[in-house]
Every structure is written in C-alpha cells, then in structure tokens.
C-alpha positions in Angstrom: -14.2 27.4 -21.4 -13.5 26.0 -18.3 -11.1 28.0 -16.3 -9.3 25.2 -15.2 -8.4 24.5 -18.8 -7.6 28.0 -20.0 -4.4 27.8 -22.0 -3.4 31.3 -21.9 -3.9 31.6 -18.2 -1.6 28.2 -17.7 0.8 29.9 -20.2 1.1 33.1 -18.0 1.6 31.1 -14.6 4.5 28.9 -16.3 6.1 31.9 -17.9 6.1 33.7 -14.5 7.1 30.4 -12.5 10.4 29.8 -15.0 11.4 33.6 -14.5 10.9 33.6 -10.6 12.8 30.2 -10.2 16.0 31.2 -11.9 15.8 28.1 -13.7 19.4 27.4 -14.2 20.4 27.6 -10.8 18.3 25.0 -9.0 18.5 21.3 -8.6 16.8 18.6 -10.9 14.3 17.9 -8.7 13.1 21.5 -8.1 12.7 21.9 -11.8 9.9 19.4 -12.4 6.2 20.4 -12.4 4.3 19.1 -9.6 2.4 15.9 -10.1 0.5 13.3 -8.5 1.3 9.7 -10.0 -2.2 8.4 -10.0 -5.5 9.6 -10.5 -6.6 13.1 -9.5 -9.1 13.2 -7.1 -12.8 13.0 -8.1 -14.3 11.5 -10.9 -15.6 14.9 -11.8 -12.1 15.8 -13.0 -11.9 13.1 -15.2 -15.4 14.4 -16.9 -13.5 17.6 -17.6 -10.8 15.9 -19.5 -13.7 13.7 -21.4 -15.5 16.7 -22.1 -12.5 18.4 -23.7 -11.6 15.0 -26.0 -12.9 14.2 -29.5 -11.5 10.7 -28.6 -13.0 8.5 -25.8 -11.5 8.6 -22.0 -11.4 5.1 -20.5 -11.5 4.6 -17.0 -10.5 1.3 -14.9 -13.7 -1.1 -15.5 -14.5 0.3 -19.0 -14.7 -2.2 -21.7 -11.3 -2.9 -23.1 -9.5 -0.8 -20.7 -7.2 -3.6 -19.2 -6.6 -4.9 -23.2 -5.5 -1.2 -23.8 -3.4 -0.6 -20.9 -1.5 -3.7 -21.2 2.2 -3.3 -22.2 4.1 -5.8 -24.5 6.6 -6.5 -21.9 4.6 -8.1 -19.2 7.3 -7.3 -16.5 5.4 -4.3 -16.2 1.6 -5.2 -16.8 0.8 -4.3 -13.1 1.3 -0.7 -13.6 -2.0 0.5 -14.9 -3.0 3.8 -15.7 -5.5 6.0 -13.8 -7.2 6.7 -17.2 -6.2 6.2 -20.9 -7.2 9.3 -23.7 -7.6 7.8 -27.0 -6.7 10.5 -28.8 -8.0 11.4 -32.3 -5.9 14.6 -33.2 -3.2 16.6 -32.3 -5.7 18.9 -30.6 -6.9 16.1 -28.4 -3.0 15.7 -27.3 -3.0 19.2 -26.5 -5.9 19.2 -24.3 -4.3 15.9 -22.4 -1.1 17.9 -21.6 -2.9 21.1 -20.9 -5.2 19.0 -18.2 -2.4 16.9 -16.9 -0.4 20.0 -15.8 -3.5 21.9 -14.5 -4.3 18.9 -12.1 -0.7 17.6 -11.3 -1.1 14.0 -12.8 1.8 12.4 -14.5 1.3 11.7 -18.2 3.1 9.6 -20.8 2.2 8.7 -24.4 2.0 5.8 -26.1 2.1 4.7 -29.6 2.6 0.8 -29.6 3.5 0.0 -26.1 7.0 -1.8 -26.7 9.3 0.3 -24.0 11.5 -2.3 -23.3 11.5 -0.7 -19.9 8.1 -0.1 -19.4 8.2 3.4 -20.0 5.3 3.7 -22.1 2.9 3.1 -19.1 2.1 5.1 -16.0 -0.1 5.1 -13.0 -1.3 8.6 -14.4 -2.7 9.7 -17.7 -2.0 7.6 -20.6 -2.0 9.2 -24.0 -2.9 6.6 -26.3 -2.3 7.4 -30.1 -3.0 4.1 -31.4 -6.3 5.8 -33.3 -4.0 8.0 -34.9 -3.0 5.4 -37.4 -3.7 6.8 -40.7 -1.2 6.3 -43.7 -1.3 8.3 -47.1 1.2 8.3 -49.7 2.1 11.0 -52.4 3.2 9.5 -55.5 4.7 12.6 -56.9 7.2 12.7 -54.2 7.4 9.3 -52.8 6.8 10.6 -49.3 4.6 8.4 -46.8 2.6 10.4 -44.2 1.7 8.4 -41.2 -0.3 9.5 -37.8 1.8 9.2 -34.6 0.0 6.0 -33.8 0.9 4.0 -36.7 2.3 0.5 -36.2 4.9 -1.3 -38.3 1.9 -3.6 -39.6 -0.1 -0.3 -41.1 3.4 0.5 -42.8 3.3 -3.2 -44.3 0.0 -2.9 -45.4 0.0 0.3 -46.5 3.5 0.7 -48.8 2.8 -2.9 -50.3 0.1 -1.5 -52.4 2.6 1.1 -53.8 5.8 -1.0 -54.3 7.7 1.1 -52.0 9.2 0.7 -48.7 11.2 2.7 -45.6 13.6 1.1 -43.0 11.0 -0.5 -40.6 11.1 -3.1 -37.9 10.1 -6.7 -38.0 7.1 -6.6 -35.4 3.8 -5.9 -36.6 2.5 -4.4 -33.0 5.5 -2.1 -32.7 4.8 1.7 -32.8 6.3 3.7 -35.7 7.0 6.7 -33.5 8.7 4.9 -31.0 10.9 2.8 -33.7 12.0 6.3 -35.1 12.3 8.7 -32.3 15.0 6.4 -31.0 16.8 6.1 -34.4 14.8 3.1 -36.2 16.9 -0.1 -37.2 15.9 -2.7 -39.6 17.1 -5.0 -42.5 17.0 -2.0 -44.7 19.5 0.1 -42.6 22.9 -0.9 -44.2 21.4 0.1 -47.5 18.9 3.0 -47.0 20.0 4.4 -43.7 18.0 4.3 -40.2 14.3 5.1 -40.2 15.2 8.6 -38.6 17.5 9.7 -41.5 14.3 9.0 -44.2 12.2 11.2 -42.0 11.5 14.5 -43.8 8.8 16.0 -41.3 7.3 15.7 -38.2 4.6 17.1 -36.3 4.9 17.6 -32.3 2.6 19.0 -29.6 4.7 20.4 -27.1 3.7 20.9 -23.4 2.3 24.4 -24.0 -0.1 22.9 -26.5 1.8 24.4 -29.6 1.3 22.1 -32.5 4.9 22.5 -34.5 5.7 21.1 -37.6 9.5 20.3 -38.0 11.7 19.5 -40.4 15.2 20.8 -41.9 14.0 24.4 -42.5 11.4 24.8 -39.7 12.1 24.2 -36.0 15.3 22.5 -37.1 16.5 22.0 -33.4 13.6 19.9 -32.7 13.6 17.9 -35.9 17.4 16.9 -35.1 16.4 15.9 -31.5 13.5 13.8 -32.8 16.0 11.7 -35.1 17.5 9.8 -32.2 16.8 11.6 -29.1 14.0 9.4 -27.8 10.5 9.2 -27.3 8.8 11.2 -24.4 11.6 13.8 -23.8 10.5 16.9 -26.1 6.8 16.7 -27.0 4.3 14.1 -28.1 4.6 13.4 -32.1 1.4 12.9 -33.9 2.5 12.6 -37.4 5.4 11.9 -39.3 6.3 11.7 -43.1 9.0 9.6 -44.6 10.8 9.4 -47.9 10.1 6.1 -49.3 12.2 3.9 -51.8 11.2 1.4 -54.4 11.4 -2.3 -53.7 11.4 -5.3 -55.9 12.1 -9.2 -55.4 15.1 -10.0 -53.1 16.3 -13.1 -51.1 15.3 -14.2 -47.3 16.7 -16.4 -45.4 16.6 -18.5 -42.0 19.6 -20.7 -41.4 20.2 -22.4 -38.3 23.6 -24.5 -37.2 23.9 -26.7 -34.1 27.1 -27.8 -34.9 30.7 -26.8 -34.6 29.6 -23.4 -32.8 33.4 -22.7 -31.1 34.4 -22.1 -34.8 31.4 -20.9 -36.1 30.5 -18.0 -33.9 34.0 -16.1 -34.3 34.1 -16.9 -38.4 30.2 -15.4 -38.4 31.3 -12.0 -36.4 34.2 -11.6 -38.5 32.8 -12.1 -42.0 29.2 -10.5 -41.7 30.5 -7.1 -41.2 32.6 -7.0 -44.1 29.9 -8.2 -46.5 27.9 -5.9 -49.1 25.7 -3.6 -48.1 22.7 -5.1 -49.7 22.9 -7.6 -47.0 20.4 -7.3 -43.8 21.4 -9.9 -41.0 20.4 -10.6 -37.3 22.5 -13.1 -35.8 21.3 -14.9 -33.0 22.8 -17.5 -30.2 20.0 -19.1 -28.6 19.6 -21.5 -25.8 16.0 -22.6 -25.5 16.6 -25.3 -22.8 17.4 -28.1 -25.2 20.7 -26.9 -26.4 22.4 -23.9 -28.0 22.0 -23.2 -32.0 22.9 -20.4 -34.2 20.6 -18.7 -36.3 20.9 -16.3 -39.2 17.6 -14.4 -40.1 17.5 -11.7 -43.0 17.4 -10.4 -46.4 19.9 -9.7 -49.3 18.9 -7.3 -52.3 20.3 -10.1 -54.4 20.2 -13.9 -55.7 20.0 -17.1 -53.5 23.3 -17.9 -55.1 24.9 -14.7 -54.1 23.8 -15.4 -50.3 25.2 -18.6 -50.1 28.6 -17.2 -52.1 28.8 -14.7 -48.9 28.2 -17.4 -46.6 30.4 -20.4 -48.3 33.0 -20.0 -45.4 30.5 -20.6 -42.7 29.1 -23.5 -44.7 32.5 -24.8 -44.9 32.8 -24.8 -41.1 29.4 -26.9 -40.4 26.2 -27.9 -42.4 23.1 -26.2 -41.3 20.5 -28.2 -39.3 17.7 -26.1 -40.9 17.8 -23.8 -44.0 15.3 -21.6 -45.7 16.4 -19.5 -48.6 14.0 -18.2 -51.1 13.7 -15.4 -53.7 10.3 -13.5 -53.1 8.7 -10.2 -53.8 9.8 -7.5 -51.2 6.6 -7.4 -49.3 6.1 -11.4 -49.2 9.9 -11.4 -47.8 8.8 -9.2 -45.0 5.8 -11.6 -44.0 8.5 -14.3 -44.0 10.6 -12.5 -41.7 8.1 -10.6 -39.5 6.5 -11.7 -36.1 3.3 -10.8 -34.1 5.1 -9.3 -31.2 2.7 -11.0 -28.6 3.0 -9.9 -24.8 6.0 -11.6 -23.2 8.4 -11.4 -19.9 11.7 -10.1 -21.4 14.7 -8.2 -20.0 17.1 -7.3 -23.0 20.2 -5.1 -22.5 22.6 -3.9 -25.7 25.8 -2.6 -26.3 27.3 -1.6 -29.7 30.3 -3.1 -31.4 32.7 -0.9 -33.1 35.7 -3.1 -33.6 36.3 -6.5 -34.8 35.3 -9.0 -32.0 38.3 -11.1 -30.8 38.0 -14.9 -30.4 37.5 -14.3 -26.6 34.4 -12.4 -27.2 32.7 -15.8 -28.7 34.3 -17.9 -25.9 32.5 -15.6 -23.3 29.2 -15.7 -25.1 29.3 -19.7 -25.8 30.1 -19.9 -22.1 27.7 -17.9 -20.7 25.0 -19.3 -22.7 26.2 -22.8 -21.8 25.8 -21.7 -17.9 22.4 -20.1 -18.4 20.5 -20.9 -15.4 17.6 -21.6 -17.3 13.5 -20.6 -17.5 10.5 -21.8 -19.2 11.4 -19.6 -22.3 15.1 -19.0 -23.8 18.0 -16.8 -23.5 19.8 -15.2 -26.8 22.8 -13.1 -27.4 22.3 -11.5 -30.9 23.7 -9.1 -33.0 22.2 -6.6 -35.8 24.5 -5.6 -38.4 25.2 -1.9 -39.2 27.4 0.3 -40.9 26.8 1.2 -44.6 24.3 3.9 -45.0 24.1 4.3 -41.4 27.8 5.3 -41.1 27.8 7.5 -43.9 25.7 10.4 -41.8 27.8 12.2 -39.2 27.2 11.7 -35.5 26.3 15.1 -35.0 24.0 15.4 -37.9 20.8 14.0 -36.0 20.6 12.9 -32.6 21.4 9.6 -33.2 25.1 9.2 -32.4 26.2 5.5 -32.8 27.0 6.2 -36.6 30.2 4.2 -37.1 29.4 0.7 -35.1 29.6 -2.0 -36.9 27.0 -4.3 -35.0 24.3 -3.8 -32.2 24.7 -6.8 -29.7 22.2 -7.4 -27.4 21.4 -10.1 -24.5 17.8 -10.9 -24.5 16.8 -12.9 -21.2 12.8 -14.3 -21.6 10.8 -16.3 -19.0 6.8 -17.1 -18.4 4.6 -16.5 -15.8 5.3 -19.9 -14.3 8.7 -19.0 -13.7 9.3 -18.7 -9.8 10.5 -15.7 -8.3 13.9 -17.4 -7.4 14.4 -18.4 -10.9 13.9 -15.1 -12.4 16.2 -13.5 -9.9 19.0 -16.2 -10.8 18.5 -15.0 -14.1 18.8 -11.5 -13.8 22.2 -12.0 -11.8 23.1 -14.2 -14.8 22.0 -11.5 -17.4 23.9 -8.4 -15.5 27.2 -10.8 -15.2 27.0 -11.6 -18.9 26.3 -7.8 -19.8 29.1 -6.4 -17.7 31.6 -9.6 -19.1 30.9 -8.3 -22.8 32.2 -4.7 -22.1 36.0 -5.4 -22.9 34.9 -6.3 -26.3 32.2 -4.2 -27.2 31.6 -0.3 -25.8 29.9 1.5 -23.4 27.2 2.7 -25.9 23.8 1.2 -25.9 20.7 1.4 -28.3 18.2 3.7 -26.9 15.2 1.9 -28.2 16.7 -1.0 -26.3 16.0 1.2 -23.2 16.9 -0.7 -19.9 16.3 0.4 -16.6 19.1 -1.6 -14.9 21.8 0.5 -17.4 24.1 2.7 -15.7 25.5 6.0 -17.0 22.5 5.7 -19.5 23.0 9.3 -20.9 26.4 8.6 -21.9 25.5 4.9 -23.2 22.4 6.4 -25.2 23.6 10.0 -26.5 26.9 10.4 -26.1 28.5 13.6 -27.4 24.8 14.8 -28.6 23.7 15.0 -25.0 24.7 18.8 -24.1 22.4 19.9 -27.4 19.6 17.4 -26.3 19.3 18.9 -23.0 19.2 22.4 -23.9 16.6 21.4 -26.6 14.6 19.8 -23.7 15.0 23.0 -21.6 13.4 24.9 -24.6 10.5 22.8 -25.2 9.5 21.1 -21.8 11.0 23.7 -19.6 8.9 22.1 -16.4 9.9 18.6 -17.1 6.4 17.6 -17.6 7.4 14.6 -20.0 9.7 12.7 -17.6 10.7 9.5 -17.0 13.8 7.7 -15.1 15.9 7.4 -18.1 14.8 10.5 -19.7 16.7 13.4 -20.9 17.1 15.9 -18.0 16.7 19.9 -17.8 20.6 20.0 -16.7 23.5 18.0 -16.4 24.8 17.7 -12.6 28.0 15.7 -11.5 26.5 12.5 -12.0 26.1 13.5 -15.7 29.8 14.3 -16.1 30.5 11.2 -18.4 28.5 13.0 -21.4 31.1 15.5 -21.6 33.0 15.7 -24.9 36.2 15.1 -23.1 34.7 11.7 -21.8 33.5 10.5 -25.1 32.2 6.8 -25.3 34.6 4.1 -25.0 35.5 2.9 -28.4 39.0 1.4 -27.9 40.0 -1.5 -29.5 39.6 -5.1 -27.7 43.4 -5.0 -27.8 43.8 -1.5 -26.0 41.0 -2.0 -23.6 42.6 -5.1 -22.3 46.3 -3.3 -21.9 44.3 -0.4 -19.4 
C-alpha cells in the first residue's frame, strides 16, 4: 500500500497527537486537523486518491463535473470543489477520509446537495454518494434498506411497488441522508412520526475508516446522534434501514384563497393544529408580485368529505379562488403533491411554534408580506403542522429536540439571476427584520434541516438541551474535527455556547408571557 495512505500509521499518529494535546484544555481552533481548503498541490496527489477508489474521481474540466458540483441553492454555485469522488462503496468513503486527512484537504459529503446554507459544497474534496442509491425491501420485516445516496425519488419508485411508505419529503432531488439526519419532516409525520423515528439502523464510516453498524443495541450513542443531530458532524452515513408502514387511498388537496386574508389567516392558524393527526398540512402565505394569497397543500388519511368538514370554518370566511381536492392511491397522491426541486436562489429562515399564534402574529405576517421589496420570484411565510406522533417521543430519546412544537414556521425568500445586487440586499434586510419580528410569537428554536448561516446562537436553536450529549459524541467519533462546517457541532462548548446549558433552555414562553418580560 502507498505509505501516504497507510491507515495504521495514520491512526497511530492521530492517537499520539490527541494524547499530547490534552484535548480538553485547548481552544476550539487548536483542536481541528490542519487542512487546506482547496486542491492539494500537484495532479499526482489526486492520482493517488483515484487509484484508491472503485468509483471515479472527477477533476475540473472533466465531463459532468460542473453539473455534479452545482448545489440546489444557487447562492453557493460559485463554490466549486477541487475534486469530486463519486463513491460506490463504504470503502471508497473511507479511502477519501483517510486521503483528505493525510493531505490536509477539507472534505464534505453530499447526498442530494440541498443544504440550505450551502454546507454540502466545498473548495476541497466533495464525497458524492449519489451512485450509492440502491433500495431493497424485506417483505418479512417490512423494512427498506437504502444506500447513503438515495433520494426521495428513489423512495417513491421503490416503495410504490410494494404499497408501503415512510415519512418522506416532497422534493424528488432531496437526499434521504440529509433529510433523516436532521429529523425528516413530511406529510406523514403527525400520524407516523419523523423519518428519523422510523430509522432502525444506519451504517457510518468514521474519520478513522471504521465502518460501524449503528442501531438501538449497537453503537447506540452514534445511532442516537444520527436521529436529529444533522449531517456532516460525526461520520459519513453510507446506508439506512427504515421501518415502513402500509398505505392505501388518501385525499390530497391544494386550496388557494385570495380574499379576506385578515380573518382567514388567524382562523387557519388556530384551527389547523387542533385537527386530526391524520391530516398533513403546509400553509403558505405567498406574495408573488401580483398580490398575496393563502394556500393549503397536503393530505388526509380520510375522505374528501371529511377534509371539507375539517376546513368548514375557513370556507365560511371566504370562498377559495382555486381548489383541487381528490381521492387517490397513496403514491399517485404523492405525485400530485411532489415537486422536482430544480436549482434556485433562495434564503429560508425558520422558527418553531409551541403556543397558539396570537392575532398580532397574523398581522405581522401580512404586514411584512404587504411591504415585501419584491424580486423576480416570490416571498413566502409558511408553516408545517407537527405534533401527533412527533410529540409522542421524549425530547431526549433522540437528538431531535423539538418534540412539543405545534408547527414549524419559515420565511422563504426567492430571487433570480436577473435581480440586481441592490435588490437582493434590500430583500435580505427585509428577511432579517421579518425573522426578528416573529420572535415574540414563535420561539428561539429552529429546524436544523432549514440550516441558516445567518442564524445567531445556532447551537441553542437547533439542538437545545441535547447539545451537550451531541458534543460528547462528536469528540468520541471525530476528535480532530475533520468533518467541520460553520454551523457544525463543535468539539467543546466555550463561553459563546453558554445558551445551550440546561438552565438556559430554549425560549418556549407563551406569547402573553413574552410580551410581559
């Protein structure tokens, strides 16, 4: 074996380094493995990596390099990797991790490329798992096994054939790994739980090239962290096994109102969280430059008549301007609800909602959308209903901490390449003001899969009371902080991280209490 890639030599060096450093006493910057952000010097270095891989290694100028390197969020399209390793096995992933550490090159894993803040792109080595998208189903156990590069579209195709499902997303291009590692929301979550709640096993390649099988009884600490601790923190997940559930016919709907929104929005935010757990729902208040509309999109495990009964108070306030309600087989219904997820310029900021939204909250939402500066695309405030089976699991049973929330809210700002820099800057300032204005009627907790580079106190927002345990697990499996990014889990908590202490739990006061303090 090439001495540069000798694993035992690397591990001996790492162990000695850690012992010599006295890791717990050093500042965070001193506990990171040295690395260069871009390419290692010389094409010969890359030839060494290419020779160690079963899958291909792509360099700039190679066919498909630019297409594969492009992230979903075009804000980060100019950040291009020095190389892309298209891994075909866990062994390939391990070879990449060892090579990157040996040569001091930064590394990032990508399954779908949909990191909202661009953290699945790099100027170093991109470990692309998209070739590892195999799916197999065990009819005896009802479990589905997915490769680490599988996407929602693979789940749709594979589980449609067997009449089963998991909690999944709507965007076909989103990677299952990114979805589940941050929790995994979807229209099934109120009835069946988050996708991370359905995970029974995952395979993780650590920075030491160990290939670990993780479940409730084996490497249980890492398994706990992989259910909500976010991707790119502890290792690279190369496969997942989920417990599926049977599906049949359901009702899907897409209903739009444009009239009487001042009354309709507060009524909807009051009514929807109290509905049956069989209802999955996304509510969007949208300004597309031609006016503001309110849209309900989702599914009900029930009949169209039951859906109309649930929504009767809203129909009484205003007649929809557009409405589609139909009963369909489950997977045909998902085709109706799904979207392709083509690349776009976007910035999204989230907040969890734990208490009823007061009327002032609705007024704030409509006020900000009415004074949106405008782009060539749109601006949206939206919620996804949570609760139900999501709340049935204790907050410390997995790394996903936001168990008691009624809704996830988010503000999505979209624009196009034709919008000027000044236009985007005005819109970003509006977004920041809107996000802050919603604090009194929401909470300080944010959804880690809507990861946001502008979020202050992100550790507190994403992980709350589970952060200390996540830090301990990070130190155990990535002691040199090889897998690092600006909002990643650190190796230790210093003074800036004090908000994560248990005596400073996330702000979940009621709106009334918040206005009194």
